N, C-alpha and C positions, 0 to 999 in steps of 0.2 A: 442749282442746276436741275435737280430733280423736279422742282416745282415748275420750271420752264418746260421740261419735257412733258410733264403731266398736262400743262395748259395747251401745249401745241398738239398733243395727241387727242385731246377732247373732240375737236371738229372731225378728225379722221375716224374716231370711234363712232361718233354719231352718224357719219356718212355710211360706214360699214353696216351699222345696225339698220339704218333706213333702207339700204340696198337689199339686205337680207329680207326685211319685212316686205318690201315691194316685190321682190322675186317670189317669195313664198305665198303671199296672199293676193297678188295681182297677176303677175306674169305666168306662174305655174297653172292656175285655173284657166287663164285665157288660152294658153297653149293646149291644155287638155280639151277644151271646147273646140278649138280650131282643128285639132287632130281628129276629134270625133266627127266633125262635119265632113271629113273625107272618107269615112267608113260607111259600108252598106248597113242595111237594117240589122243584120246579124252581128255587126261589129268586127268582122273577121277579114273583109276584103277591102282594098283601096278602090275608091270610085269617085268620079266627079258628077255622078247622076244627081246628087242632092243640089248642087249648084245649077246644073242645067235645068232641073225641075223648077227651081225658084226663079231663075232668070228667064224662063220661057212663059211664066205665068203673068198675065196682064195685070192682075191684082197687085202682085208684089212689085212689078215694074212701076206701076203708078205710085205706089207708096214710096218707093225709092226715089223716083223723080220728084215727087212733092217734097220729100225730106231734103233732098239736095238743093232744090230751088229755094225752099224756105231758109235753109242754112246759108246759102250764098247771098240771098237778098238781105237777110237780117245782119249778117256779118259785114256786108258792104255798107249798109246804112249806119251801123254802129261805128264803123271806121270813119265814114264821112262826117259823123257828128263828133266822135270822140277825139280824133287827131287834131282838128282845129281848136277844139276846146282846150285840150291839153297843151297845145302849142301856146295859146294865149295865156294860159295860167302860168306856164313855165317861163315865157320870154317877155311878156308885157307887164308893165307896172300896174297890176290890177289890185285894187283895195279889197281886203277880205279874202285873200287866197285860201287861207286855212278853212274859213267858213264854207267857201265854195267846194273845196275838196271834201269836206265833211258831208255836205249835202249830196255830193256825187256818190260818196261811199255809203250813204245811208241805206240804199236798197240791199247792200251786201250784208248789213248787220241786222236788218229787220227780219222777222220770221216771214217765210214765203207767203203765208196766207194773208198777211197784212199787205204785201205788195200786190198780190192777186186781187184782193178786195179793192184796193185803190185803183188798179187798172180797170176793173169793172165799173167802178163809180165814174171814172173819167171817160172810158171808151165804150161803155155798154150801149144798149139800144137807146136809152134815155140819158146817156152820159153827158157830162158838161162839155167835154172837148168834141164829142160827136155832134152835139147840137150846134156848137160854134162852127165846126167844119161844114155842116149842112147850111148854115146861114151864109157862109162864104161861097157856097156852091161846089165844095170839094166832095166828090162821091165816096164817102166812107160809110159803109153800112153799120158795122159795129165790130167789136173785138172778137166776135164769134166766127169769123170767116178767115180765109187765108191772109187777107190784109191785116186783120187783127193779130194773127199769130206772128206775122213779120214785125208789126209794131211792138208787140210784147217782147219778142226776142231781142229786138233792137234796143229797147229800153233796159232789158236785162243785161245785155252784153256791154252797153255803153260805159258803165263804171269800170269794167275790166280794161277797156281800151284807154280810158282816161288815165287810170292809175298805171 
């Protein structure tokens, strides 16, 4: 009976420790930064001037717009690629499912510089895929513009969508 209670209490104990760790090292600092953003320069009075200043500055609005556009496009493309792939892997009799899933998960276990180097070799100014796209007449400059950022994020998010 005691062994059963110990075994059933283990997941609860782990969940409690994880919640404390998350609250202490993620939520508490995040709330402190958020509360400090509503204070004036002296830190004594509540104000929304900080947000008005940032949201009225064209530089910050352009950065926010670019970030949200890039996030929406890359997430949408990753979903458009990942969901059909995952559906086919899950529902159709495809040979080598485990090998395909291992290849999809490979970017998640490789160091990030290896993935970045591979993307530059494929999509750089003289990249293999860039040259192939140019020969087909597809206007893709290189990985160094906004299109390249969207392609990079799409390929980075693709394994998460599939898994």
